[in-house]
C-alpha positions, 0 to 999 in steps of 0.5 A: 159480849153483854154477859161479859160486860155485866160480869166486869161491871159486877167485879168493879162494884165488888172491888169498890167495897175493899177500895172504899174501905182502904180509903176510909181507913187511910184517911182515919189513920192520919187522925189517929192519936194513941190514948193518953195516960194520966199516970204512967205507973210501972206495972208488974209485967210477965213476958210470955214467949211461946217457942217451938224449936227456937234454940237459935233465936230464943237467947237473943230474944230473952236478952232483948227483953231483959235489956229493956229500960224497965225495972228488973224487980217488976219483970219476969220472962216465961218461956213455953217450950212447946213440943221441942226436939232441940235445946230451946228449954235449956238455952232459955233457962240459961238466959234467965227465963222460967221455962215450962216444957209441954209435950202434946202431940194431939193438941198442937199449936201456939194457941193450945200452948198459950191456953195450957200455960194460962190455965195450968200455971196461974200460981206462977203469974198471978202476981203479975198485972200485965201479960205481954206475948211476944214471939221467940225470934224478935227484938223488942225496942228498948222502951217496949215494956215502958210503952206497954205499961203506959198503955195499960196504966189507963184504967179504960184499956184492957188489951193493947197491941204494939207495932210489929216491925221488920228487923232486917229491911236491908236483907233483900227485896222480900224483907224490904217489901215486908217492911213496907207491908208492915208499915201499912198493915201493922200500923195504918190499918191498925190506926184506921181500924181504931178510929173507924171501929174502936178496936185494933186487931191482935197480931199474935206478936207484941200483944199485951193484956191485963192479967185479970182478963187472961185469968178469965179467958185463958187463950180460947182460940186455937186456929192458925189465926188464933190472934185475929179470932180472939180479937173478934171474940173480945169484940163480941164481948164488948172488949176493945183492943188499943193500939200503941204505935210507940211500943215496937217489936221487930221480927226478922223476915225470911229472904228465901222464896221457899220459907216465905211461901210457907209462912204466907200460906199459913197466915193467909190461908188461915185468914180466909178460913176465919172470913168464912167462919165469922162473916155471918156472926158479925152481920147478925150482930150488926143486924141485932144491935145496929152498931157499925163497928161490927161492919167495920170489923168485918171490912177489916177482916174481909179486905183481901191482902194487898198483893191479891187486891193488886191482881184483882185490880189489874184483872178488872182494869184490863177487862174494863179497857177492853169492854167498857167506857165512860164512868167505869173507866174512871172507877177502875182508875180510882182503885189505883189512886186509892192503892197508891195513896194507901201504900204511900201513906203507910210509909210516910206515917212510919217514916220508912227508910230510903231502902224500903222506898227504893225496893217498892219498885220490886213489888211486881216481882212480889206479886208474880211470886204470890200468884202460885201461892194463892193457886196452891191455897185453893187446891191444898188442904189447910194445915193447923200445926205449928210450923217454925219458919226458918230464918235467914240467921238460922241458915247462916249458923 
């Protein structure tokens, strides 16, 4: 019994770390304001779209980019048709993009495709001032490019991340819960991270860079979570990522359990891999410099996904009520108060629609769905190949 009590106390103390970070992040997000721009110039923007077998969505994406409220003479659309076996390249050309086909069965992946383009086609994009990278199945808001240009008109900003939102929150409980999660993870956590550590986290979609920076770096990170990995590399080099919540890019979320499981497995499995790889380097940087931004960056990286936190909080709470009493019960209860404050704050800050609020009642179903997913990640070998997630609109065609 004593050993069990010690184990539960250790679990509670461990969970107090991510709970405390979420509380700090939530409060900090309320204080966030995007960086002001003294002069909003219209920068020459290149929109780079890496695509792997996206014939069903690529035209819609290109049309959305060209429909943005932005001067056409200052806009170019580049599509990387990477290892495609469909008509992605042909349809992208017909829609008005400049297409670059890549076939490489050894160096497969989104990061590899981006690096190939940036290093081998400098003559194509050297005249641009900004490169923004978006996925091949997204819908940019009308002011997306204006906001990107506004942020990067600030001489202090070299990299900016847009807000990733959901285009189909009314399509079912999974997209609705994804919408709620994006409001938290892609806004609140971004805003809070900027206030705490001085940098946001690249999300792989809707990120934009001064062209000169990409000329220097290319795309050096090739893991499944190459965007987060690049964020940390830039941080080590003293370059921070700004966040513009008014630059909005919308993605369709899957509604089927099979597709959603595949997608989440890749994202979260890659994140856990990066935690293992980057924990010691970030701790060493903190030890060497004394700069707390490295600790905040590590906290942002290592904080478990929301559904996993709920599972752990549930386990800790149940064990606490069975084995402990007093202040330990208060600690366990505080986890849930912080979690509720965190989730609700994300919806408030992004003004979530009523449907998203209503579907939050389905969160327990989502948690149950995630349990076997995490078990599978522990048992299966992690893949690094670029796998296209099947969308609802694709299956309806």
